[in-house]
C-alpha positions in Angstrom: -2.5 -1.6 14.4 -5.2 -0.4 11.6 -5.2 -1.1 8.2 -7.6 1.4 5.8 -7.6 1.3 2.4 -8.4 5.2 -0.2 -10.2 4.8 -2.7 -10.8 6.8 -6.6 -11.7 9.6 -4.2 -9.4 9.8 -1.9 -6.3 10.1 -4.9 -9.2 12.8 -6.4 -9.2 15.1 -3.6 -5.4 15.7 -3.1 -5.1 16.6 -6.7 -7.7 19.0 -6.3 -6.9 20.4 -3.2 -10.6 19.8 -1.9 -11.4 19.2 1.5 -10.6 16.5 2.4 -7.1 16.7 1.1 -5.8 17.4 4.5 -7.2 13.8 6.6 -5.7 11.8 3.5 -2.3 13.4 3.9 -2.9 13.2 7.7 -3.2 8.6 7.3 -0.1 8.8 4.9 1.2 11.0 7.3 0.4 8.3 10.1 1.2 5.7 8.2 4.9 7.0 7.0 5.2 6.9 11.1 3.9 4.0 11.3 1.3 3.9 13.2 -0.9 2.8 10.2 -1.6 0.6 8.1 -2.3 2.5 5.2 -3.1 1.0 1.1 -4.3 2.6 -2.4 -7.6 0.3 -4.6 -5.3 -0.4 -7.1 -8.2 -1.0 -9.6 -8.5 3.5 -10.2 -5.9 2.3 -12.6 -8.9 1.2 -14.3 -11.2 4.1 -14.1 -11.3 7.1 -16.6 -9.2 9.1 -15.1 -8.5 13.4 -15.6 -7.1 14.6 -19.0 -6.5 11.8 -20.8 -7.8 8.0 -21.9 -7.3 5.2 -20.3 -4.5 3.8 -19.3 -2.1 1.1 -20.5 1.2 1.0 -17.9 0.5 1.1 -15.3 3.9 3.2 -14.2 1.4 6.7 -15.1 -0.7 5.9 -12.3 2.1 5.3 -9.8 3.2 8.0 -11.1 0.3 10.0 -10.2 0.5 8.1 -6.7 3.9 9.9 -6.3 2.3 12.9 -7.6 -0.2 13.7 -4.9 2.2 11.9 -2.1 0.9 8.6 -2.4 3.6 6.7 -4.2 5.6 4.7 -0.6 1.8 3.2 -0.3 0.9 0.2 -0.2 -1.6 -1.4 -3.2 -5.0 -3.9 -2.9 -5.6 -5.3 -6.5 -8.5 -6.5 -7.3 -9.9 -9.3 -9.4 -8.0 -9.8 -12.7 -11.1 -8.4 -15.6 -10.1 -9.3 -19.3 -10.5 -5.7 -20.7 -10.1 -3.4 -17.3 -6.9 -4.9 -15.9 -3.5 -4.7 -15.9 -1.4 -8.6 -15.9 0.7 -7.4 -13.4 -2.0 -6.0 -10.7 -4.9 -8.4 -10.9 -5.5 -11.5 -8.9 -7.5 -15.1 -9.9 -10.7 -15.7 -8.2 -12.5 -18.7 -7.5 -16.4 -18.8 -6.6 -15.6 -17.6 -3.2 -14.6 -14.6 -4.6 -17.0 -13.8 -7.3 -20.2 -14.3 -5.2 -18.5 -11.5 -2.3 -17.7 -9.5 -5.9 -21.2 -10.2 -7.1 -23.8 -9.3 -3.5 -21.3 -6.0 -3.7 -22.0 -5.3 -6.9 -25.7 -5.8 -5.9 -25.4 -3.8 -3.1 -24.0 -1.0 -4.4 -25.7 -0.4 -8.3 -28.7 -3.0 -7.7 -29.7 -0.3 -11.3 -26.3 -1.4 -13.2 -26.2 -4.6 -15.2 -23.9 -7.1 -13.5 -22.0 -8.6 -17.8 -20.9 -5.6 -19.2 -23.5 -7.7 -22.1 -26.8 -7.8 -20.3 -25.4 -3.8 -19.6 -25.5 -3.2 -23.3 -28.4 -5.0 -24.6 -30.4 -3.1 -22.2 -29.8 0.0 -23.1 -29.7 -0.9 -26.2 -26.1 0.0 -26.9 -23.6 -1.7 -29.4 -21.1 -3.7 -27.1 -17.8 -2.6 -28.4 -15.8 -2.5 -25.1 -12.9 -0.2 -27.2 -15.5 2.3 -27.4 -16.0 3.9 -23.7 -18.8 6.9 -24.0 -20.7 8.3 -21.0 -23.8 5.5 -20.4 -20.5 3.1 -20.9 -18.7 4.5 -18.3 -21.2 4.1 -16.4 -20.9 0.3 -16.0 -17.6 0.4 -15.6 -17.1 3.2 -13.3 -19.3 0.7 -11.2 -17.2 -2.2 -11.6 -14.4 0.0 -10.1 -16.0 0.8 -6.9 -16.8 -2.7 -7.0 -13.5 -4.2 -7.3 -12.6 -0.8 -5.0 -14.2 -2.3 -2.1 -13.4 -6.1 -3.0 -10.0 -5.6 -3.2 -10.0 -4.5 0.3 -12.6 -7.5 1.4 -10.1 -10.0 0.5 -7.1 -8.3 2.0 -9.0 -8.3 4.5 -8.5 -4.7 5.9 -10.3 -2.5 8.6 -11.6 0.7 7.0 -12.3 1.4 3.6 -11.9 5.3 3.1 -14.5 6.9 0.5 -16.7 9.8 0.5 -18.1 8.8 -2.9 -22.3 8.3 -1.3 -23.4 5.3 -2.7 -20.5 3.6 0.4 -22.2 5.3 3.0 -26.5 4.9 2.4 -28.2 3.4 5.3 -29.2 1.2 2.4 -26.3 0.4 1.7 -23.9 0.1 4.3 -24.7 -1.9 6.5 -25.3 -4.7 4.3 -21.3 -3.8 2.9 -19.4 -4.8 6.5 -22.1 -7.6 6.7 -20.7 -8.7 3.5 -16.7 -8.2 5.4 -15.8 -3.9 4.5 -14.9 -3.9 8.4 -16.0 0.0 8.7 -17.1 2.3 6.2 -15.5 6.1 6.5 -15.3 9.0 4.7 -11.6 10.4 5.4 -11.9 12.6 8.9 -13.3 10.3 10.2 -10.0 7.5 9.3 -7.2 10.2 9.9 -8.9 10.3 13.8 -9.3 6.9 13.8 -5.7 6.3 12.8 -4.3 9.2 14.9 -4.8 11.7 13.0 
């Protein structure tokens, strides 16, 4: 049985009834039938949410998943990140895991500094962790994308599912697969792999 990891774009597609929504529902149904193992990248709880400030309670994120019919899926936990993560929903990473995370970041976002201090210094903005605006959100979103794929690789899952083109670029996708991503698919091909 193949295992699949859904990224944040999959949940957004369900919430907005985007064209990918039916394929994502097919993946969730395949999980319910026991023919696929589908999980969600838990880092999306740390992303900027629609119409609400950053979450301070992981339960609010889990309610969001229940509201789109995905509350029954398991979670792939990211590295624990201070000021971004949730105590019970992050993993302590050693040097090997950090090396993979850094490699993913450099592949996906070579023009965004990995370290928040470096990011702020390069843009001449204060490194205030409690203030998030469009410029600082650029860094936060990059970290969340990286952690989504990292959690998938760390959990040794088969197919990473995303409609975000950054994961599918011809210059990046093979490098991510070589790091252990398995397959990276858009929702419709992923649903076909799951028998949906």
